[in-house]
Structure formats: C-alpha cells, structure tokens
N, C-alpha and C positions, 0 to 999 in steps of 0.2 A: 633947248627949251625956249619958248617965246618969253620975253620979259614979263608980260602980263601973267602968264602961267606961273612963272617963278615967284612973282609977288604974291599971287593967290596962294601958292603952296606954303610960302613963308608965313603968310597971315594965318592960315589954318593951323600950322604948327604952333605958332604963338598962342592962338586961341586954345588949343588943346593943353598946352602947358599951363595956361592961366586957369583952365577948368580944374586940372589936376591939383595945382598948388592952391587954388581957391578952396577946394574941398579939404585939403590938408590944414589950411589955416582955420577954416570953419570948425573942423572936427577938433583941432587942438584947442580952440577957444571955448568949445562947449563940452570938453571931456570931463569937466568937474574936478580936475586936479589943480590944487593951488600952485602958485609959482614956486620955483626951487628955493627962493629966498624965504618964503613962508615955511616951507618944509624944513629947511635948515633951522629956523627958529623953533619949530615944533620939537625936533629931536634934541635941542639944547635946553629945553625947559626943565625946571627943577623937578616937576612931576615925572617926566619921562626919564630923567637921569636916575631917579629913585627906582622906577620900574626896571630900568636896565640893570642897575646894581642888584636888584632882587632876583632877576632872571639869571644873572651870572652866578650868584651865590647858590641858587637852586641847582644849577647844573654841576657846580663843583661839589655840592653835597651828594649828588647822584653818582659822580665819579668816585668819590670816597666810599660810597656804599657798595658800588660794584667791585672796587679794589679789595674791600674787606670780604666780599663774598667769594672771591677766587684766590685763596691763599697759595695755590700752586703757580700763580702768575705774578709777575712784578710790574708795577706801574712804571712806565718808561718816560712817557711824554703826555702832556695835556695841551691841546690846541683849542683856543677860543676864537671864534670868528663872529663878530657882531656886524650885522648888515641892516641898513635902512635903505630900502629900495622902493622906487616908484615905477609904475608901468609906463610904457610909451604914451605920449600924448596923442599920437596919431599912428594908426595901424592901417596900411592900405588894405582895402577890402575888394575881393574878387568874388562877386556873388554873395549869397548869404544875406541875413537880415541886416538892415541899416542900424546905425547907432554906435558903431565902434566898440572897442573893448569895454568890458565891465569889470567889476571887482573894486577893491579899495584903492584909494589914492596913494597910500603909503603903507608898507608893512615893515615892521622892525622885529628882527629875529636874532637870537643868539644861538649859534651852532657850536657844539662841543664834540671833540674827538679825544679819546684816550687810548693810547697804544700800550700794549702789555707784551712782555717777553716771558717765555717759559720753556723749560726743557721737557715738560709733560706733553702728552698728546692733546690735541684740541678737544677730543671727546671727554677727557678728564676734567678739563677746565669747564666745559659745557655742563657736565654733571654737577659741579660745584655751583655754577651759576643758577641752574634750574632748581637746585635744592635750597638756594639762598633766599633771603627776604627781599630781593630787589625786583620782584614782579613775576608775572606768569609768562615764562618764555616758551616759545614754540619754534621748532626747527623748520627752516625752509632752505632746502638744498644744503649748501655748505655754510650757512649762516643761521643765526638765531634772532628772533624778533620778539620784542616785548611791547605790547600796545600801551600808549599810543605812538610814541616816537623814539623807541630805542632799538638799536641794531647792533649785533655782535657778529663779527666776521673774522675769518682766519686767512692768513697769507698762504696762498697756494702757488705751486710752480706754474700751473696753467692759468691762474687767475691771481696775480700778485696784487697786494695792496699798493695803491698809488696815492700820492699826495693830492688831496682834493683842492682844486683851484676854483675859486669863486670869481665873480665879476671884477674887472679892473676898478680900483678906487677912482680912476680918472673918468670912468664912464658917466655920461649925463644922468643915467638912471640911478646911480649910487649917490644917495644923499649923505650917507655916513657909512664908513667901514673901518673897523678896528680889528686887526688880526694879530694874535699873540701866541707864541709857542714857548712852552716852558718844559725843559730848558731851551734857551735860544740856540739855534744851530743844530738841533737834533735832526737826524735824517733816518728815513726808513731803511735805506740800503745799509747803513752802518749797523743798525739794530738787527737787521736780518742776518748779518754775518756773525753776530754775537749770541744769538739765541736759536734754539731748534725750531721754535714756533713763535710767530708774531701774530698778535691779535689786535683788533681795533673795535672799540665800543664807540658808538656815535649816537647823538641825540640832539634835540633842539627845543627851544621854547620861545614863543613870541611875547613881546611886551608892549606893542602898540600896533593898532590897526586903525588907520585914519580913513574915514569914508570920503567919498567924493562929494562935491557941492551938489545938493539935489536940484537947485534951481538951474544950474548949467546943464545937468542931464535932462531936465524937463525941456530946455531950449533945444537940445539935440533931438529929443523925441518929436517935438513939434516940427522941427525942420525936416525930419525924415518923412513926416506925413505930407 
C-alpha cells in the first residue's frame, strides 16, 4: 500500500473511532443519570434507609403469612437480596429512535425467597395456599402466581430449582447490593435430599425509584433533532 493511502486509511479509522466515542461521551453526559457518588449518597440517606427497612419488614411479614398458610410444609430458608441498580449511561444504538435508553436513573428493590420442605404432594400444599388468607392465587403450569409480585413453584426433576444469581456486587451498575441467607450456608441440594418436595416462594418490593435529570434529557432531545 502506498504510504499516502496508509496515512489516509489510518486517519479515517481514527475519525470513525472519534465519532463513535464522541457519541458515547455525549450520550453519557446527557443521559440524565447522576454520578455514582451522588447515587451512593442517595441510597445511604436516612429517608432511604427507613424505606429499605420497611420494605424488608414487609417481605418478612409476607413470608411469615405464607408459612402459616401452608402447615404441611416447613420453612427451611429465607434469602433477602437488596439491590440498588442504575441503567447503563450509554447504550449503543443500531437504528431505532434517537435519545438512548429511558426509564429511571436508579431503582432500589428488595427481593425475597423462602424455601419450604414437605413430605406432602405439591398439590396439597397448593390447596392450603389457595384456601389461605395470603391472596388470590392462580395456577400457571407447575407454579402458582399471586398478583402483583408473588410466585410459588415446586422443585421438579426436569425443572429443578436453582439458586438465583443476581448481578455481581462489583459491577458498575450496582450502587448497592446486600444479600443474606438465613441460615447461612443453607443449600438447595442438601434440602432436596432431606425432603420429598422442595418449594420456593418468591416476591419483591421496591423502595426507591430515582428519576433522571429532566434538563439533561431535554439536552439529549434537542441534540437528537
């Protein structure tokens, strides 16, 4: 290749990289999401700590209510997973409308899982659940759902229950994550070997939704035009 052509090709490549990264910087600056430092301060505020404690207490009360509604099953483990997550500041777009991702700047949610063991058939436990005071349950396949956010499922040979893994606490999108299992060291495989049927109840509740900065989103919309 002629030296002039090589220089021109290199220059074009650098220009393309600049355009790509320039868009990324622009979109990240106008996405409306506060800095991670501000988000960390937000989730540590006294008001949010109280909301988090209330969300956890609500889920524990619901676990206790479900356990009381199914006397043929024994509560084995409770897992609480508290996540404060932000969306990506820049999402590459291939076609579609300009403006980048929408939605809140931060969502804080407490997820709860309760595992039960029983020697009864799942249908017997389900009958107790449906007849109990814990909500209007409806069947879907091999699981039962109670609106808005409760799910009851059984461990099956062709569809075994697996430990649900969330995002890594070291990921940039994770502003806060606190995961606790009671009792510590409890495992699904060990419980499966001790009980005829293993069941899982799961639910979640949010305690903070932080909107994006509207003026930054306005800048993005103006830039898109």
